[in-house]
C-alpha atoms as a printed R data frame, in Angstrom:
    type eleno elety resid chain resno       x       y       z
1   ATOM     1    CA   MET     A     1 -15.482  -6.673 -31.098
2   ATOM     2    CA   GLN     A     2 -12.097  -7.285 -32.993
3   ATOM     3    CA   THR     A     3 -11.527  -4.358 -35.652
4   ATOM     4    CA   THR     A     4 -10.389  -5.461 -39.478
5   ATOM     5    CA   ASP     A     5  -6.957  -3.420 -40.496
6   ATOM     6    CA   ILE     A     6  -5.707  -3.864 -44.139
7   ATOM     7    CA   TRP     A     7  -2.272  -2.787 -42.099
8   ATOM     8    CA   ASN     A     8  -2.586  -6.200 -39.920
9   ATOM     9    CA   LYS     A     9  -1.454  -8.576 -42.695
10  ATOM    10    CA   LEU     A    10   2.061  -6.646 -42.861
11  ATOM    11    CA   ASP     A    11   2.365  -6.581 -38.912
12  ATOM    12    CA   LEU     A    12   3.680 -10.188 -38.409
13  ATOM    13    CA   ARG     A    13   6.544  -9.317 -41.101
14  ATOM    14    CA   TRP     A    14   7.033  -5.360 -40.281
15  ATOM    15    CA   ARG     A    15  10.341  -5.433 -38.926
16  ATOM    16    CA   LYS     A    16  11.628  -8.069 -41.682
17  ATOM    17    CA   VAL     A    17  10.031  -6.142 -44.473
18  ATOM    18    CA   VAL     A    18  11.721  -2.924 -42.864
19  ATOM    19    CA   CYS     A    19  15.200  -4.052 -42.634
20  ATOM    20    CA   THR     A    20  15.229  -5.713 -46.053
21  ATOM    21    CA   LEU     A    21  14.063  -2.386 -47.854
22  ATOM    22    CA   PHE     A    22  16.918  -0.599 -45.487
23  ATOM    23    CA   LEU     A    23  19.363  -2.871 -46.828
24  ATOM    24    CA   VAL     A    24  18.440  -3.047 -50.286
25  ATOM    25    CA   THR     A    25  18.332   0.637 -50.442
26  ATOM    26    CA   SER     A    26  21.424   1.287 -48.704
27  ATOM    27    CA   LEU     A    27  23.561  -1.045 -51.024
28  ATOM    28    CA   SER     A    28  22.054   0.038 -54.312
29  ATOM    29    CA   GLY     A    29  22.516   3.339 -53.795
30  ATOM    30    CA   ALA     A    30  25.912   2.961 -52.558
31  ATOM    31    CA   SER     A    31  26.770   1.070 -56.012
32  ATOM    32    CA   PHE     A    32  25.190   4.247 -57.888
33  ATOM    33    CA   GLY     A    33  26.704   6.857 -55.944
34  ATOM    34    CA   GLN     A    34  30.354   5.357 -56.541
35  ATOM    35    CA   GLY     A    35  29.726   3.856 -60.268
36  ATOM    36    CA   MET     A    36  27.700   6.731 -62.015
37  ATOM    37    CA   PHE     A    37  30.329   9.469 -61.219
38  ATOM    38    CA   GLY     A    38  33.745   7.501 -61.215
39  ATOM    39    CA   MET     A    39  35.090  10.347 -59.361
40  ATOM    40    CA   LEU     A    40  34.309  11.930 -55.915
41  ATOM    41    CA   SER     A    41  31.308  14.065 -56.263
42  ATOM    42    CA   GLY     A    42  31.270  17.658 -54.777
43  ATOM    43    CA   ALA     A    43  27.553  17.925 -53.773
44  ATOM    44    CA   GLY     A    44  26.252  18.171 -50.175
45  ATOM    45    CA   SER     A    45  26.864  20.393 -47.886
46  ATOM    46    CA   ASP     A    46  30.155  19.128 -45.954
47  ATOM    47    CA   ASP     A    47  31.888  23.193 -45.883
48  ATOM    48    CA   GLN     A    48  28.776  24.630 -44.801
49  ATOM    49    CA   PHE     A    49  28.408  25.642 -40.961
50  ATOM    50    CA   ILE     A    50  24.974  25.314 -41.248
51  ATOM    51    CA   SER     A    51  23.029  23.529 -43.524
52  ATOM    52    CA   TYR     A    52  19.265  22.503 -44.479
53  ATOM    53    CA   GLY     A    53  17.571  19.198 -45.759
54  ATOM    54    CA   PHE     A    54  14.134  17.303 -45.276
55  ATOM    55    CA   PHE     A    55  13.470  13.915 -44.690
56  ATOM    56    CA   LEU     A    56  10.403  11.310 -45.036
57  ATOM    57    CA   ALA     A    57  10.134   8.263 -43.028
58  ATOM    58    CA   GLY     A    58   8.349   5.041 -42.366
59  ATOM    59    CA   HIS     A    59   7.878   3.914 -38.684
60  ATOM    60    CA   THR     A    60   6.446   1.197 -36.622
61  ATOM    61    CA   SER     A    61   5.605   1.803 -33.198
62  ATOM    62    CA   ILE     A    62   4.335   0.017 -29.856
63  ATOM    63    CA   TYR     A    63   3.490   0.362 -26.354
64  ATOM    64    CA   GLN     A    64   5.773  -1.069 -23.643
65  ATOM    65    CA   ILE     A    65   3.288  -2.137 -21.143
66  ATOM    66    CA   LYS     A    66   4.165  -2.797 -17.171
67  ATOM    67    CA   TYR     A    67   1.641  -5.118 -15.019
68  ATOM    68    CA   THR     A    68   0.537  -3.836 -11.648
69  ATOM    69    CA   ASP     A    69   1.918  -5.768  -8.700
70  ATOM    70    CA   ASN     A    70  -1.569  -6.942  -7.766
71  ATOM    71    CA   PHE     A    71  -2.558  -8.084 -11.188
72  ATOM    72    CA   LEU     A    72   0.464 -10.318 -11.007
73  ATOM    73    CA   ASN     A    73   0.356 -11.963  -7.619
74  ATOM    74    CA   SER     A    74  -1.988 -15.434  -7.559
75  ATOM    75    CA   GLY     A    75  -4.946 -13.660  -6.138
76  ATOM    76    CA   ASN     A    76  -5.017 -11.327  -9.152
77  ATOM    77    CA   THR     A    77  -7.167  -8.759  -6.944
78  ATOM    78    CA   ALA     A    78  -6.402  -6.402 -10.069
79  ATOM    79    CA   ALA     A    79  -8.960  -6.649 -13.391
80  ATOM    80    CA   PRO     A    80  -9.898 -10.597 -12.541
81  ATOM    81    CA   ASN     A    81 -11.046 -10.621 -15.671
82  ATOM    82    CA   VAL     A    82  -7.997 -10.292 -17.534
83  ATOM    83    CA   ALA     A    83  -5.875 -12.806 -18.467
84  ATOM    84    CA   ARG     A    84  -3.338 -10.597 -20.161
85  ATOM    85    CA   ILE     A    85  -2.800  -7.524 -22.399
86  ATOM    86    CA   ALA     A    86  -0.650  -7.674 -25.520
87  ATOM    87    CA   PRO     A    87   0.621  -4.116 -27.456
88  ATOM    88    CA   ASP     A    88   1.151  -4.560 -31.335
89  ATOM    89    CA   TYR     A    89   3.396  -3.104 -33.315
90  ATOM    90    CA   LYS     A    90   1.396  -0.760 -35.778
91  ATOM    91    CA   PRO     A    91   2.908   1.497 -39.286
92  ATOM    92    CA   GLY     A    92   3.147   5.205 -39.410
93  ATOM    93    CA   PHE     A    93   4.616   8.026 -41.439
94  ATOM    94    CA   ALA     A    94   6.333  11.153 -40.458
95  ATOM    95    CA   LEU     A    95   7.912  13.778 -42.481
96  ATOM    96    CA   GLY     A    96  10.067  16.696 -41.065
97  ATOM    97    CA   PHE     A    97  12.883  19.159 -41.527
98  ATOM    98    CA   ILE     A    98  16.753  18.852 -40.633
99  ATOM    99    CA   GLY     A    99  18.629  21.777 -39.718
100 ATOM   100    CA   MET     A   100  22.739  20.850 -39.097
101 ATOM   101    CA   MET     A   101  25.544  22.948 -37.366
102 ATOM   102    CA   LYS     A   102  28.835  21.910 -38.222
103 ATOM   103    CA   PHE     A   103  31.562  21.547 -34.922
104 ATOM   104    CA   HIS     A   104  33.903  19.905 -36.989
105 ATOM   105    CA   ASP     A   105  33.691  17.527 -40.252
106 ATOM   106    CA   GLN     A   106  32.821  14.790 -38.410
107 ATOM   107    CA   LEU     A   107  31.105  16.167 -35.543
108 ATOM   108    CA   HIS     A   108  27.296  17.850 -35.982
109 ATOM   109    CA   LEU     A   109  24.937  19.176 -34.013
110 ATOM   110    CA   MET     A   110  21.225  18.487 -35.372
111 ATOM   111    CA   LEU     A   111  17.926  19.790 -34.760
112 ATOM   112    CA   GLU     A   112  15.094  17.563 -36.923
113 ATOM   113    CA   PRO     A   113  11.822  19.432 -36.415
114 ATOM   114    CA   LYS     A   114   8.646  16.980 -37.621
115 ATOM   115    CA   ILE     A   115   5.230  15.867 -37.582
116 ATOM   116    CA   GLY     A   116   4.453  12.251 -36.946
117 ATOM   117    CA   PHE     A   117   1.011   9.997 -37.796
118 ATOM   118    CA   TYR     A   118   1.020   7.160 -35.339
119 ATOM   119    CA   GLU     A   119  -1.534   4.199 -34.325
120 ATOM   120    CA   GLN     A   120  -1.225   2.054 -31.079
121 ATOM   121    CA   SER     A   121  -2.906  -0.962 -30.437
122 ATOM   122    CA   ILE     A   122  -3.249  -3.496 -27.511
123 ATOM   123    CA   ASP     A   123  -5.216  -7.653 -27.481
124 ATOM   124    CA   VAL     A   124  -6.889  -7.698 -24.397
125 ATOM   125    CA   THR     A   125  -7.510 -11.030 -23.674
126 ATOM   126    CA   TYR     A   126 -10.693 -11.738 -21.179
127 ATOM   127    CA   PHE     A   127 -11.660 -14.869 -19.263
128 ATOM   128    CA   SER     A   128 -14.769 -15.796 -20.552
129 ATOM   129    CA   THR     A   129 -17.849 -15.783 -17.208
130 ATOM   130    CA   THR     A   130 -18.909 -19.070 -16.388
131 ATOM   131    CA   ASP     A   131 -21.308 -20.469 -14.609
132 ATOM   132    CA   ASP     A   132 -20.370 -21.123 -11.043
133 ATOM   133    CA   ASN     A   133 -22.882 -24.170 -10.184
134 ATOM   134    CA   ILE     A   134 -20.883 -25.794 -12.712
135 ATOM   135    CA   PRO     A   135 -18.547 -28.678 -11.283
136 ATOM   136    CA   ASN     A   136 -14.636 -27.845 -12.569
137 ATOM   137    CA   PRO     A   137 -12.923 -30.720 -10.476
138 ATOM   138    CA   ASP     A   138 -10.015 -30.786 -12.928
139 ATOM   139    CA   ASN     A   139  -9.207 -26.787 -12.175
140 ATOM   140    CA   VAL     A   140  -9.772 -25.871 -16.110
141 ATOM   141    CA   ALA     A   141  -8.798 -22.453 -17.103
142 ATOM   142    CA   PRO     A   142 -12.145 -21.188 -18.295
143 ATOM   143    CA   PRO     A   143 -12.049 -20.078 -22.090
144 ATOM   144    CA   THR     A   144 -11.052 -16.863 -23.206
145 ATOM   145    CA   ASN     A   145 -12.101 -14.027 -25.925
146 ATOM   146    CA   ILE     A   146 -10.137 -11.340 -26.816
147 ATOM   147    CA   GLU     A   147 -10.538  -7.716 -27.604
148 ATOM   148    CA   ARG     A   148  -8.369  -5.478 -29.406
149 ATOM   149    CA   TYR     A   149  -8.795  -1.598 -28.680
150 ATOM   150    CA   THR     A   150  -6.985   0.758 -30.887
151 ATOM   151    CA   SER     A   151  -5.913   4.622 -31.316
152 ATOM   152    CA   GLU     A   152  -4.050   7.418 -33.373
153 ATOM   153    CA   GLN     A   153  -2.880  10.472 -32.838
154 ATOM   154    CA   THR     A   154  -0.757  13.036 -34.513
155 ATOM   155    CA   LEU     A   155   2.576  13.814 -32.656
156 ATOM   156    CA   VAL     A   156   4.972  16.755 -33.334
157 ATOM   157    CA   GLU     A   157   8.547  16.207 -32.317
158 ATOM   158    CA   PHE     A   158  11.682  17.996 -31.939
159 ATOM   159    CA   PRO     A   159  14.429  15.570 -31.738
160 ATOM   160    CA   LEU     A   160  17.589  17.224 -30.877
161 ATOM   161    CA   LEU     A   161  20.907  14.977 -32.129
162 ATOM   162    CA   ILE     A   162  24.449  14.463 -31.915
163 ATOM   163    CA   ARG     A   163  25.997  12.870 -34.853
164 ATOM   164    CA   TYR     A   164  29.465  11.770 -35.785
165 ATOM   165    CA   ARG     A   165  30.491  10.268 -38.943
166 ATOM   166    CA   SER     A   166  33.493   8.360 -40.405
167 ATOM   167    CA   GLN     A   167  35.575  10.173 -42.690
168 ATOM   168    CA   ARG     A   168  34.768  10.119 -46.599
169 ATOM   169    CA   PHE     A   169  35.222   6.797 -48.736
170 ATOM   170    CA   ASN     A   170  34.848   7.612 -52.327
171 ATOM   171    CA   ASN     A   171  31.412   8.873 -52.327
172 ATOM   172    CA   THR     A   172  29.716   7.373 -48.817
173 ATOM   173    CA   ARG     A   173  30.449   8.161 -45.207
174 ATOM   174    CA   MET     A   174  28.618   6.189 -42.112
175 ATOM   175    CA   TYR     A   175  27.553   7.682 -39.254
176 ATOM   176    CA   PHE     A   176  25.881   7.063 -35.625
177 ATOM   177    CA   LEU     A   177  23.874   9.375 -33.630
178 ATOM   178    CA   GLY     A   178  22.134   9.572 -30.688
179 ATOM   179    CA   GLY     A   179  19.979  12.243 -28.265
180 ATOM   180    CA   GLY     A   180  16.533  13.509 -27.115
181 ATOM   181    CA   SER     A   181  13.573  14.144 -28.379
182 ATOM   182    CA   TYR     A   182  10.534  16.759 -27.122
183 ATOM   183    CA   ARG     A   183   6.802  15.621 -28.872
184 ATOM   184    CA   PHE     A   184   3.576  16.555 -27.933
185 ATOM   185    CA   ARG     A   185   0.140  15.494 -29.366
186 ATOM   186    CA   THR     A   186  -2.072  17.751 -31.348
187 ATOM   187    CA   LYS     A   187  -5.410  16.908 -30.145
188 ATOM   188    CA   GLY     A   188  -6.549  17.805 -26.657
189 ATOM   189    CA   GLN     A   189  -6.342  15.787 -23.206
190 ATOM   190    CA   ASP     A   190 -10.549  15.727 -23.419
191 ATOM   191    CA   GLU     A   191 -10.845  13.887 -26.519
192 ATOM   192    CA   ALA     A   192  -7.748  11.699 -25.790
193 ATOM   193    CA   ASN     A   193  -9.843  10.888 -22.745
194 ATOM   194    CA   LEU     A   194 -12.202   8.991 -25.220
195 ATOM   195    CA   ASP     A   195  -9.800   5.964 -26.219
196 ATOM   196    CA   ASP     A   196  -9.767   3.124 -23.908
197 ATOM   197    CA   LEU     A   197  -6.215   3.293 -23.176
198 ATOM   198    CA   VAL     A   198  -5.604   7.025 -22.276
199 ATOM   199    CA   VAL     A   199  -2.456   8.299 -22.248
200 ATOM   200    CA   ASP     A   200  -0.653  11.751 -22.065
201 ATOM   201    CA   GLY     A   201  -0.003  14.413 -24.756
202 ATOM   202    CA   GLN     A   202   3.435  15.284 -23.988
203 ATOM   203    CA   ASP     A   203   6.832  12.576 -23.696
204 ATOM   204    CA   VAL     A   204  10.340  12.450 -23.711
205 ATOM   205    CA   THR     A   205  12.306   9.992 -25.511
206 ATOM   206    CA   LEU     A   206  15.529   8.577 -26.022
207 ATOM   207    CA   GLU     A   207  16.890   8.534 -29.532
208 ATOM   208    CA   LEU     A   208  19.625   6.277 -31.423
209 ATOM   209    CA   GLY     A   209  20.454   5.451 -34.641
210 ATOM   210    CA   MET     A   210  22.531   4.622 -37.718
211 ATOM   211    CA   GLY     A   211  23.092   5.162 -41.388
212 ATOM   212    CA   PHE     A   212  25.286   6.410 -44.245
213 ATOM   213    CA   GLU     A   213  25.504   9.480 -46.756
214 ATOM   214    CA   ILE     A   214  25.959   9.156 -50.565
215 ATOM   215    CA   TYR     A   215  26.973  11.664 -52.625
216 ATOM   216    CA   PHE     A   216  25.248  12.490 -55.791
217 ATOM   217    CA   ARG     A   217  25.855  15.220 -58.127
218 ATOM   218    CA   TYR     A   218  23.873  18.378 -57.011
219 ATOM   219    CA   PHE     A   219  22.485  16.295 -53.080
220 ATOM   220    CA   LYS     A   220  23.632  14.110 -50.645
221 ATOM   221    CA   PHE     A   221  21.098  10.488 -49.808
222 ATOM   222    CA   ALA     A   222  21.526   9.332 -46.607
223 ATOM   223    CA   PRO     A   223  19.270   6.174 -45.365
224 ATOM   224    CA   GLU     A   224  18.790   5.567 -41.745
225 ATOM   225    CA   ILE     A   225  17.546   3.453 -39.026
226 ATOM   226    CA   ARG     A   226  16.910   5.089 -35.550
227 ATOM   227    CA   PHE     A   227  15.178   3.104 -32.272
228 ATOM   228    CA   SER     A   228  12.765   5.658 -29.878
229 ATOM   229    CA   HIS     A   229  12.206   4.518 -26.535
230 ATOM   230    CA   GLY     A   230  10.227   6.532 -24.251
231 ATOM   231    CA   LEU     A   231  11.113   7.876 -20.892
232 ATOM   232    CA   MET     A   232   8.242   8.951 -19.417
233 ATOM   233    CA   ASP     A   233   5.436   7.168 -17.580
234 ATOM   234    CA   ILE     A   234   2.633   8.212 -19.938
235 ATOM   235    CA   TYR     A   235  -0.227   6.193 -18.491
236 ATOM   236    CA   ARG     A   236  -3.741   7.732 -17.084
237 ATOM   237    CA   PRO     A   237  -5.154   4.815 -15.285
238 ATOM   238    CA   GLU     A   238  -8.165   7.524 -13.907
239 ATOM   239    CA   ASN     A   239  -9.343   7.902 -17.471
240 ATOM   240    CA   THR     A   240  -8.845   4.252 -18.716
241 ATOM   241    CA   ASN     A   241 -11.409   1.476 -19.892
242 ATOM   242    CA   PRO     A   242 -11.913   0.139 -16.075
243 ATOM   243    CA   LEU     A   243 -12.590  -3.583 -17.370
244 ATOM   244    CA   PHE     A   244  -8.291  -3.461 -17.769
245 ATOM   245    CA   ALA     A   245  -6.923  -0.386 -16.282
246 ATOM   246    CA   ASP     A   246  -6.081  -1.512 -12.872
247 ATOM   247    CA   ALA     A   247  -3.836  -4.066 -14.430
248 ATOM   248    CA   ILE     A   248  -1.505  -1.561 -15.990
249 ATOM   249    CA   ALA     A   249   1.016  -0.141 -14.216
250 ATOM   250    CA   SER     A   250   3.023   2.301 -16.411
251 ATOM   251    CA   VAL     A   251   3.339   3.059 -20.282
252 ATOM   252    CA   ARG     A   252   5.961   3.720 -22.226
253 ATOM   253    CA   PRO     A   253   6.164   3.929 -26.194
254 ATOM   254    CA   LYS     A   254   8.661   2.372 -28.615
255 ATOM   255    CA   THR     A   255   9.191   3.401 -32.286
256 ATOM   256    CA   ILE     A   256  11.462   2.095 -35.230
257 ATOM   257    CA   THR     A   257  12.162   4.304 -38.048
258 ATOM   258    CA   ILE     A   258  13.534   4.320 -41.035
259 ATOM   259    CA   LEU     A   259  14.437   7.647 -42.427
260 ATOM   260    CA   LEU     A   260  14.786   9.135 -46.114
261 ATOM   261    CA   ASN     A   261  17.257  12.134 -45.583
262 ATOM   262    CA   PHE     A   262  18.177  14.658 -48.494
263 ATOM   263    CA   GLN     A   263  20.304  17.521 -48.255
């Protein structure tokens, strides 16, 4: 049966909520950072070769699923009882530390080890069974029913990023960053094989993001939005639910994250 989840009420508007919160926080923070001091703040770590910090993050993630050729052909020889598989965005959160090496005032190398809590969900639409003895002259499609399959996982991640930031304007700087991340799941594969949709416990992702720093009296605050895309096919068809296993060719995770950085 389809399970009830308190987060489902937010799923449809999650991306709009995330973007709105990011803009409101950023604009209010920028105004506060400039208006409170009325002068340039000396806070932060701009002059240090090595600096540190921490961050809190909220994210929404989804599986990018590719169908097999046999499932897409007219005969549908793979998983003939499956009409479609629809992944769903699910929220989660993460926390971690920032280690930064300064090459230039505007160019930094960043290592951000973190632990993230993820939930993944797919809705599989099945054709309902019909009686072959009942005539169907109009070739009407049979009725369907939907089953939701969810799984939870905790990931340890090691993003390695290059950050380029603008020159400082009053108490703010804008920046862009990009790089890659290696991550692994904390639970073993034997436990993960109990899920309906089974994936590998290791992955490499591409990371791209942007944000801006706000200088306060004693620290820097940097709201940031980041996009992550899995580069490896992590699908394990041999352990996946056989009702729909043959319909899926590959699975890659995608994540949108809002980070609140403190340094």
